[in-house]
MARBA-3410 file (N, C-alpha, C, O; in Angstrom, 1 decimal):
163
-26.4,82.6,81.5,-25.2,83.3,81.9,-24.7,82.8,83.3,-25.5,82.8,84.2 ~ -23.5,82.5,83.4,-23.0,82.0,84.7,-22.5,83.2,85.5,-22.8,83.3,86.7 ~ -21.7,84.1,84.9,-21.1,85.2,85.6,-21.2,86.4,84.6,-20.2,86.6,83.9 ~ -22.3,87.1,84.6,-22.5,88.1,83.5,-21.4,89.2,83.4,-21.1,89.5,82.2 ~ -20.9,89.7,84.4,-19.9,90.8,84.3,-18.6,90.2,83.7,-18.0,90.9,82.8
-18.2,89.1,84.1,-17.0,88.5,83.6,-17.2,88.0,82.1,-16.3,88.2,81.3 ~ -18.4,87.5,81.8,-18.7,87.1,80.4,-18.7,88.3,79.5,-18.3,88.2,78.3 ~ -19.2,89.5,80.0,-19.2,90.7,79.2,-17.7,91.2,78.9,-17.4,91.5,77.8 ~ -16.9,91.1,80.0,-15.5,91.5,79.8,-14.8,90.6,78.9,-14.0,91.0,78.0 ~ -15.1,89.3,79.0,-14.5,88.3,78.1,-15.0,88.5,76.6,-14.2,88.5,75.7
-16.3,88.9,76.4,-16.8,89.2,75.1,-16.1,90.3,74.5,-15.7,90.3,73.3 ~ -15.9,91.4,75.2,-15.2,92.6,74.7,-13.7,92.3,74.4,-13.2,92.9,73.4 ~ -13.1,91.5,75.2,-11.7,91.2,74.9,-11.6,90.3,73.7,-10.6,90.5,72.9 ~ -12.6,89.4,73.5,-12.6,88.6,72.2,-12.8,89.5,71.0,-12.2,89.3,70.0 ~ -13.8,90.4,71.1,-14.0,91.3,70.0,-12.8,92.1,69.7,-12.5,92.3,68.5
-12.1,92.6,70.7,-10.9,93.4,70.5,-9.8,92.5,69.7,-9.2,93.0,68.8 ~ -9.7,91.3,70.2,-8.7,90.4,69.5,-9.1,90.1,68.1,-8.3,90.1,67.2 ~ -10.4,89.9,67.8,-10.9,89.7,66.5,-10.7,90.9,65.6,-10.6,90.7,64.3 ~ -10.6,92.1,66.1,-10.4,93.3,65.3,-9.0,93.8,65.4,-8.7,94.9,65.1 ~ -8.1,92.9,65.8,-6.7,93.3,66.0,-6.0,93.7,64.7,-6.4,93.2,63.6
-4.9,94.4,64.8,-4.1,94.8,63.7,-2.7,94.1,63.9,-2.5,93.5,65.0 ~ -1.9,94.1,62.9,-0.6,93.4,63.1,0.3,94.1,64.1,1.2,93.5,64.7 ~ 0.0,95.4,64.4,0.7,96.1,65.5,0.3,95.8,66.9,1.1,95.8,67.8 ~ -1.0,95.5,67.1,-1.5,95.3,68.5,-1.9,93.8,68.8,-2.4,93.6,69.9 ~ -1.8,92.9,67.9,-2.3,91.6,68.1,-1.6,90.9,69.2,-2.3,90.1,70.0
-0.3,91.1,69.4,0.4,90.4,70.5,-0.2,90.9,71.8,-0.4,90.1,72.7 ~ -0.3,92.2,72.0,-0.8,92.7,73.2,-2.3,92.3,73.5,-2.6,92.0,74.6 ~ -3.1,92.3,72.4,-4.5,91.8,72.6,-4.6,90.4,72.9,-5.5,90.0,73.7 ~ -3.7,89.5,72.4,-3.7,88.1,72.7,-3.4,88.0,74.2,-4.0,87.2,74.9 ~ -2.4,88.7,74.7,-2.0,88.6,76.1,-3.1,89.1,77.0,-3.4,88.5,78.1
-3.8,90.2,76.6,-4.9,90.7,77.4,-6.1,89.7,77.4,-6.6,89.4,78.5 ~ -6.4,89.1,76.3,-7.4,88.1,76.2,-7.1,86.9,77.1,-8.0,86.3,77.8 ~ -5.8,86.4,77.1,-5.4,85.3,77.9,-5.6,85.6,79.4,-6.0,84.8,80.2 ~ -5.3,86.9,79.8,-5.5,87.3,81.2,-7.0,87.2,81.6,-7.3,86.8,82.6 ~ -7.8,87.8,80.7,-9.3,87.8,80.9,-9.8,86.3,81.0,-10.6,86.0,81.9
-9.3,85.5,80.1,-9.7,84.1,80.2,-9.3,83.4,81.5,-10.1,82.6,82.1 ~ -8.1,83.7,82.0,-7.6,83.1,83.2,-8.5,83.6,84.4,-8.8,82.8,85.3 ~ -8.8,84.9,84.4,-9.7,85.4,85.5,-11.0,84.7,85.5,-11.5,84.3,86.5 ~ -11.6,84.6,84.3,-12.9,84.0,84.1,-12.9,82.5,84.6,-13.8,82.1,85.3 ~ -11.9,81.8,84.2,-11.8,80.4,84.5,-11.7,80.3,86.0,-12.2,79.4,86.6
-10.9,81.2,86.6,-10.7,81.1,88.1,-12.1,81.4,88.8,-12.4,80.7,89.8 ~ -12.8,82.3,88.3,-14.2,82.6,88.8,-15.1,81.4,88.6,-15.9,81.2,89.5 ~ -15.0,80.7,87.5,-15.8,79.6,87.3,-15.5,78.5,88.3,-16.4,77.8,88.9 ~ -14.2,78.3,88.6,-13.9,77.3,89.6,-14.4,77.7,91.0,-14.9,76.8,91.7 ~ -14.3,79.0,91.3,-14.8,79.4,92.6,-16.3,79.2,92.7,-16.9,78.8,93.7
-17.0,79.6,91.6,-18.4,79.5,91.5,-18.9,78.0,91.7,-19.8,77.7,92.4 ~ -18.2,77.1,91.0,-18.5,75.7,91.1,-18.3,75.2,92.5,-19.1,74.3,92.9 ~ -17.3,75.7,93.2,-17.0,75.1,94.5,-17.9,75.8,95.6,-18.3,75.1,96.6 ~ -18.3,77.0,95.5,-19.0,77.7,96.5,-20.5,77.7,96.3,-21.3,77.2,97.1 ~ -21.0,78.2,95.2,-22.4,78.4,95.0,-23.2,77.1,94.9,-24.3,77.0,95.4
-22.7,76.1,94.2,-23.4,74.9,94.1,-23.6,74.3,95.5,-24.7,73.7,95.8 ~ -22.6,74.3,96.3,-22.7,73.8,97.7,-23.7,74.5,98.5,-24.5,74.0,99.2 ~ -23.6,75.9,98.4,-24.5,76.7,99.2,-26.0,76.5,98.7,-26.9,76.3,99.6 ~ -26.2,76.5,97.5,-27.5,76.3,96.9,-28.1,74.9,97.2,-29.3,74.7,97.4 ~ -27.2,73.9,97.1,-27.7,72.6,97.3,-28.1,72.4,98.8,-29.1,71.7,99.0
-27.5,73.1,99.7,-27.9,73.0,101.1,-29.2,73.8,101.3,-30.0,73.5,102.1 ~ -29.4,74.8,100.5,-30.6,75.7,100.6,-31.8,75.1,100.1,-32.9,75.3,100.6 ~ -31.8,74.3,99.0,-33.0,73.7,98.5,-32.9,73.3,97.1,-34.0,73.0,96.5 ~ -31.8,73.3,96.5,-31.7,72.9,95.1,-31.9,71.4,95.0,-31.4,70.7,95.8 ~ -32.7,71.0,94.0,-32.9,69.6,93.8,-31.6,69.0,93.3,-30.7,69.7,92.8
-31.5,67.7,93.3,-30.3,67.0,92.9,-30.1,67.3,91.4,-28.9,67.4,90.9 ~ -31.2,67.4,90.6,-31.1,67.6,89.1,-30.6,69.1,88.9,-29.8,69.3,88.0 ~ -31.0,70.0,89.7,-30.6,71.4,89.6,-29.1,71.5,89.9,-28.3,72.2,89.2 ~ -28.6,70.8,90.9,-27.2,70.8,91.3,-26.4,70.2,90.1,-25.3,70.7,89.7 ~ -26.9,69.1,89.6,-26.2,68.4,88.5,-26.1,69.3,87.3,-25.1,69.4,86.6
-27.2,70.0,87.0,-27.3,70.9,85.9,-26.4,72.1,86.0,-25.7,72.5,85.1 ~ -26.3,72.6,87.2,-25.4,73.8,87.5,-23.9,73.3,87.3,-23.1,74.1,86.7 ~ -23.6,72.2,87.9,-22.2,71.7,87.7,-21.9,71.4,86.2,-20.8,71.7,85.8 ~ -22.9,70.9,85.5,-22.6,70.6,84.1,-22.4,71.9,83.3,-21.5,72.0,82.5 ~ -23.2,72.9,83.6,-23.0,74.2,83.0,-21.6,74.8,83.3,-20.9,75.4,82.4
-21.2,74.8,84.5,-19.9,75.3,84.9,-18.8,74.5,84.3,-17.8,75.1,83.8 ~ -18.9,73.2,84.3,-17.9,72.4,83.6,-17.8,72.7,82.1,-16.7,72.7,81.6 ~ -18.9,72.9,81.5,-18.9,73.2,80.0,-18.2,74.5,79.8,-17.5,74.7,78.9 ~ -18.5,75.5,80.7,-17.9,76.8,80.5,-16.4,76.7,80.8,-15.6,77.4,80.0 ~ -16.0,75.9,81.7,-14.5,75.8,82.0,-13.9,75.1,80.8,-12.8,75.5,80.3
-14.5,74.1,80.2,-13.9,73.4,79.0,-13.9,74.4,77.8,-12.8,74.4,77.1 ~ -14.9,75.2,77.6,-14.9,76.2,76.5,-13.7,77.2,76.7,-13.0,77.6,75.8 ~ -13.6,77.6,78.0,-12.6,78.6,78.3,-11.2,78.0,78.1,-10.3,78.7,77.6 ~ -11.0,76.7,78.5,-9.7,76.0,78.3,-9.4,75.9,76.8,-8.3,76.1,76.4 ~ -10.4,75.5,76.0,-10.2,75.4,74.5,-9.8,76.8,73.9,-8.9,76.9,73.1
-10.5,77.8,74.4,-10.2,79.2,73.9,-8.8,79.6,74.3,-8.1,80.2,73.5 ~ -8.4,79.3,75.5,-7.1,79.6,76.0,-6.0,78.9,75.2,-5.0,79.5,74.8 ~ -6.2,77.6,74.9,-5.3,76.8,74.2,-5.1,77.4,72.7,-4.0,77.5,72.2 ~ -6.3,77.7,72.1,-6.3,78.3,70.8,-5.5,79.6,70.8,-4.7,79.9,69.8 ~ -5.7,80.5,71.7,-5.1,81.8,71.8,-3.6,81.6,72.1,-2.8,82.4,71.5
-3.2,80.7,73.0,-1.8,80.5,73.2,-1.1,80.0,72.0,0.0,80.4,71.7 ~ -1.7,79.1,71.2,-1.1,78.7,70.0,-1.0,79.8,69.0,0.1,79.9,68.3 ~ -2.0,80.7,68.9,-1.9,81.8,68.0,-0.7,82.7,68.4,0.1,83.1,67.6 ~ -0.6,83.0,69.7,0.4,83.9,70.2,1.8,83.3,69.9,2.7,84.0,69.5 ~ 1.9,82.0,70.1,3.2,81.3,69.9,3.5,81.3,68.4,4.7,81.6,68.0
2.5,81.1,67.5,2.8,81.1,66.1,3.2,82.4,65.5,3.9,82.5,64.5 ~ 2.8,83.5,66.1,3.1,84.8,65.6,4.3,85.5,66.3,4.8,86.5,65.8 ~ 4.8,84.9,67.3,5.9,85.4,68.0,7.2,84.6,68.0,8.3,85.1,68.2 ~ 7.0,83.3,67.7,8.2,82.4,67.7,8.5,82.0,66.2,7.7,81.2,65.7 ~ 9.5,82.5,65.7,9.9,82.2,64.3,11.4,81.9,64.3,12.2,82.6,64.9
11.8,80.8,63.7,13.2,80.4,63.6,13.8,81.0,62.4,13.1,81.5,61.5 ~ 15.1,81.0,62.3,15.7,81.5,61.1,15.3,80.7,59.8,15.1,81.3,58.7 ~ 15.1,79.4,60.0,14.7,78.6,58.8,13.3,78.9,58.4,13.0,79.0,57.2 ~ 12.4,79.1,59.4,11.0,79.5,59.1,11.0,80.9,58.4,10.2,81.2,57.6 ~ 11.9,81.8,58.9,11.9,83.1,58.3,12.3,83.0,56.8,11.7,83.7,55.9
13.3,82.2,56.5,13.7,82.1,55.1,12.6,81.4,54.3,12.4,81.9,53.2 ~ 12.0,80.4,54.8,10.8,79.8,54.1,9.7,80.8,53.8,9.2,80.8,52.7 ~ 9.4,81.7,54.8,8.4,82.7,54.5,8.8,83.7,53.5,8.1,84.1,52.6 ~ 10.1,84.2,53.6,10.6,85.1,52.6,10.5,84.6,51.2,10.2,85.3,50.2 ~ 10.9,83.3,51.1,10.8,82.6,49.7,9.4,82.5,49.3,9.1,82.7,48.1
8.5,82.1,50.1,7.1,81.9,49.8,6.5,83.2,49.3,5.7,83.2,48.4 ~ 6.8,84.3,50.0,6.2,85.6,49.7,7.0,86.3,48.6,6.6,87.4,48.2 ~ 8.1,85.7,48.2,9.0,86.3,47.2,9.3,87.7,47.6,9.1,88.7,46.9 ~ 9.8,87.8,48.8,10.1,89.1,49.4,11.2,89.8,48.6,12.2,89.2,48.2 ~ 10.9,91.1,48.3,11.7,91.9,47.4,12.0,91.3,46.1,13.0,91.5,45.4
11.0,90.5,45.6,11.1,89.9,44.3,12.0,88.6,44.2,12.3,88.2,43.1 ~ 12.5,88.1,45.3,13.4,87.0,45.3,12.7,85.8,46.0,12.0,85.9,47.0 ~ 13.0,84.6,45.4,12.5,83.4,46.0,13.7,82.4,46.3,13.5,81.2,46.3 ~ 14.8,83.0,46.5,16.1,82.2,46.7,16.8,82.7,48.0,18.0,82.7,48.0 ~ 16.0,83.0,49.0,16.7,83.4,50.3,17.3,82.2,50.9,16.8,81.1,50.9
18.4,82.5,51.6,19.2,81.4,52.2,19.6,81.9,53.6,19.9,83.1,53.8 ~ 19.6,80.9,54.5,20.1,81.2,55.9,21.6,80.9,55.9,22.0,79.8,55.6 ~ 22.4,81.9,56.3,23.8,81.7,56.4,24.3,82.1,57.8,23.5,82.7,58.5 ~ 25.5,81.7,58.1,26.0,82.1,59.4,26.1,83.6,59.6,26.0,84.1,60.7 ~ 26.3,84.3,58.5,26.4,85.7,58.5,25.1,86.4,58.5,25.0,87.6,58.7
24.0,85.7,58.2,22.7,86.3,58.1,21.8,85.7,57.0,22.0,84.5,56.7 ~ 20.8,86.4,56.5,19.9,85.9,55.5,20.1,86.7,54.3,20.1,87.9,54.3 ~ 20.2,86.0,53.2,20.6,86.7,51.9,20.0,86.0,50.8,19.8,84.8,50.7 ~ 19.6,86.8,49.8,19.1,86.2,48.5,20.4,85.9,47.7,21.3,86.7,47.6 ~ 20.4,84.7,47.1,21.6,84.4,46.3,21.8,85.2,45.1,22.9,85.3,44.5
20.7,85.8,44.6,20.8,86.6,43.4,20.9,88.1,43.7,20.9,88.9,42.7 ~ 21.1,88.5,44.9,21.2,89.9,45.2,22.6,90.2,45.6,23.5,89.3,45.8 ~ 22.9,91.5,45.8,24.3,91.9,46.1,24.6,91.7,47.6,23.7,91.4,48.4 ~ 25.8,91.8,47.9,26.2,91.5,49.3,25.6,92.5,50.3,25.6,92.3,51.5 ~ 25.2,93.7,49.8,24.7,94.7,50.6,23.3,94.4,51.1,22.7,95.0,52.0
22.6,93.4,50.5,21.3,93.0,50.8,21.2,92.0,51.9,20.2,91.3,52.1 ~ 22.3,91.8,52.6,22.3,90.8,53.7,21.5,91.4,54.9,21.7,92.5,55.4 ~ 20.6,90.5,55.4,19.8,90.8,56.6,20.4,90.0,57.8,20.9,88.9,57.6 ~ 20.4,90.6,59.0,20.8,89.8,60.1,19.7,88.7,60.3,18.6,88.9,59.8 ~ 20.0,87.7,61.0,19.0,86.6,61.2,17.9,87.2,62.1,16.7,86.9,61.8
18.2,88.1,63.0,17.2,88.7,63.9,16.2,89.6,63.0,15.0,89.6,63.2 ~ 16.8,90.3,62.1,16.0,91.1,61.2,15.0,90.3,60.4,13.8,90.6,60.2 ~ 15.5,89.2,59.9,14.7,88.2,59.1,13.6,87.6,60.0,12.4,87.5,59.5 ~ 13.9,87.2,61.2,12.9,86.7,62.1,11.9,87.7,62.4,10.7,87.4,62.5 ~ 12.3,88.9,62.7,11.3,90.0,63.1,10.4,90.3,61.9,9.2,90.5,62.0
11.0,90.3,60.7,10.2,90.5,59.5,9.2,89.4,59.3,8.0,89.6,59.0 ~ 9.6,88.1,59.4,8.7,87.0,59.3,7.6,87.0,60.3,6.5,86.7,60.0 ~ 7.9,87.4,61.5,6.9,87.5,62.6,5.9,88.6,62.2,4.7,88.3,62.4 ~ 6.3,89.7,61.7,5.4,90.7,61.2,4.5,90.2,60.1,3.3,90.4,60.0 ~ 5.1,89.5,59.1,4.4,88.9,58.0,3.3,87.9,58.5,2.2,87.9,58.0
3.7,87.1,59.5,2.7,86.1,60.0,1.6,86.9,60.7,0.4,86.5,60.5 ~ 1.9,87.9,61.4,0.8,88.7,62.1,-0.1,89.3,61.0,-1.3,89.3,61.1 ~ 0.5,89.9,60.0,-0.3,90.4,58.9,-1.2,89.4,58.2,-2.3,89.6,57.9 ~ -0.6,88.2,58.0,-1.4,87.1,57.4,-2.6,86.7,58.3,-3.7,86.5,57.8 ~ -2.3,86.6,59.6,-3.4,86.3,60.5,-4.5,87.3,60.5,-5.7,87.0,60.4
-4.1,88.6,60.6,-5.1,89.7,60.6,-5.9,89.7,59.3,-7.1,89.9,59.3 ~ -5.2,89.5,58.1,-5.9,89.4,56.9,-6.9,88.3,56.8,-8.0,88.4,56.4 ~ -6.5,87.1,57.2,-7.3,85.9,57.2,-8.5,86.1,58.2,-9.6,85.7,57.8 ~ -8.3,86.7,59.3,-9.3,86.9,60.3,-10.4,87.9,59.8,-11.6,87.7,60.0 ~ -9.9,89.0,59.1,-10.9,89.9,58.6,-11.6,89.4,57.4,-12.8,89.7,57.2
-11.0,88.5,56.6,-11.7,87.8,55.5,-12.8,86.9,56.0,-13.9,86.9,55.5 ~ -12.5,86.2,57.1,-13.5,85.3,57.7,-14.6,86.1,58.3,-15.8,85.6,58.2 ~ -14.3,87.2,58.8,-15.4,88.0,59.4,-16.3,88.6,58.3,-17.5,88.6,58.5 ~ -15.8,88.9,57.2,-16.6,89.4,56.1,-17.5,88.3,55.6,-18.6,88.5,55.3 ~ -16.9,87.1,55.4,-17.6,85.9,55.0,-18.8,85.6,55.9,-19.8,85.1,55.4
-18.6,85.7,57.2,-19.6,85.4,58.2,-20.8,86.4,58.1,-21.9,86.1,58.3 ~ -20.4,87.6,57.7,-21.5,88.7,57.6,-22.3,88.5,56.3,-23.5,88.9,56.3 ~ -21.8,87.9,55.3,-22.5,87.7,54.0,-23.4,86.6,54.1,-24.1,86.3,53.1
END
């Protein structure tokens, strides 16, 4: 362990994100990204200060190299985790009108697979004029469906790992 308190905080933030619901996943992603940023910052500080202090105190050249290697690996892992979480956050919060229509058709939303994006909104060609959604409503719905899909996939993977 490089920085036990921070690693524990990071662990609990990761667990919270893994147990997220479609309602809180965006907030938990943001929280996890903040914890990752704090941890990464601490790793940089640790690499710059402690290795220099300990090397002057009596660490062998191999010990210094090993410490730097461990810190570098932790920074790389943290960076990968940050990139993965940023991509997740982007994928569940950024939806275009075209992507919303594609998702509605794929999910056969309200029993229709013929949703179209129009200048006036999103509408199924086989439904009445009253079934018109604004583009923003369709985007918000698609974002919710993406969050639900992610939560379902994540919980399925968690169950598979336990078996």
